[in-house]
N, C-alpha and C positions, 0 to 999 in steps of 0.2 A: 686557901680560899681562892676561888676563881673570880674573875671580874664579873660584874653584873651584866645581864643581857642588854644588848644595844637595841634601841628601836630601829626599825627598818628604814631610817631616813638617810643613812650613809654618812661617811666621813665624820663621825663623832657629833652629828647634829642632834640636838634635843628637841627641836621644833621642825616639823616637816617643811620642806620647800614649798613655794607657791605652786610649782609644777605638780608636786606630789599631791597637794591639797586639791588642786583642780582635777587631776586625774581620778582621785578617789571619789570626788563628787560626781563626775561624769560616769565613772564605772558603776556607781550606785544606781544609775538609771536602767541597768540591764533588766531587772524584773518588770519595770514599767514598759520597756521596749517590747518584751515578750508578749505582752497583752494587747499591743497595738495591731491594727490590721496591717497586712504586709506592706501596702504602699506607704502608710504613715511611718512604719518602722524604717523603711528605707530613707524617708525624709529625715527622720530623727538621726539616723546614722550619718547622713551628710552634714547635718547641723553640728553634731558632736565632733565630727572630724574637722569642721571648720573652727570650732571653738578651741579644740586642741591646737590647731595651727596658729591661733591668735592669743593663746594664753599668756605669752610674754607681754603683749600689749596690755592685756587686762591686768597683768600684775603691777602695772605702773599706777593703778588706781589704788590709793590706800584704803583697803577694806578688810575687815576682820572676817567677813563672810564672803567666800569666793563666789556665791551666786550673784551678788550685786554686780561684780565685774562681768561674769558670764552672761547674765541677762542683758546688760548694757551692750556687750559685744554682739549678741544675737540680734538685738533691736537695731543696732546700727547697720548690720549686714542686711537686714530686711528693709531698712529705710533706703539704703544705697540701691538695692535691687528695684524697690518701688519707684524711685526717681528715674532710674534707667528706663524702666517700662513706660513711665509717663512721657519722657522725652521721645521715646520710640513711637508711641501712639500719637503724640502731638506732631511728629514728623510725617506720619502716614496721613494725618488729616489735612495736611497742607496741600 
């Protein structure tokens, strides 16, 4: 008898890593991305790239659903950019 097939999680893992779970969720957006107008698709691509770059930070939040951490990460990035724009506008108004 051969050994049972191993899940694609690597190194004898029976549960996918946080990185694998996040990548699977983000990759599942591909059909949605195809339906977006070109400019919105490019924005989504940049957001997904940013989320993939920050998935380690998001992994520190104990959540069973990766979307909780992903949405919090995206919201935080949007907030940081909004505050930077507000500071810039306030500086121009002076």
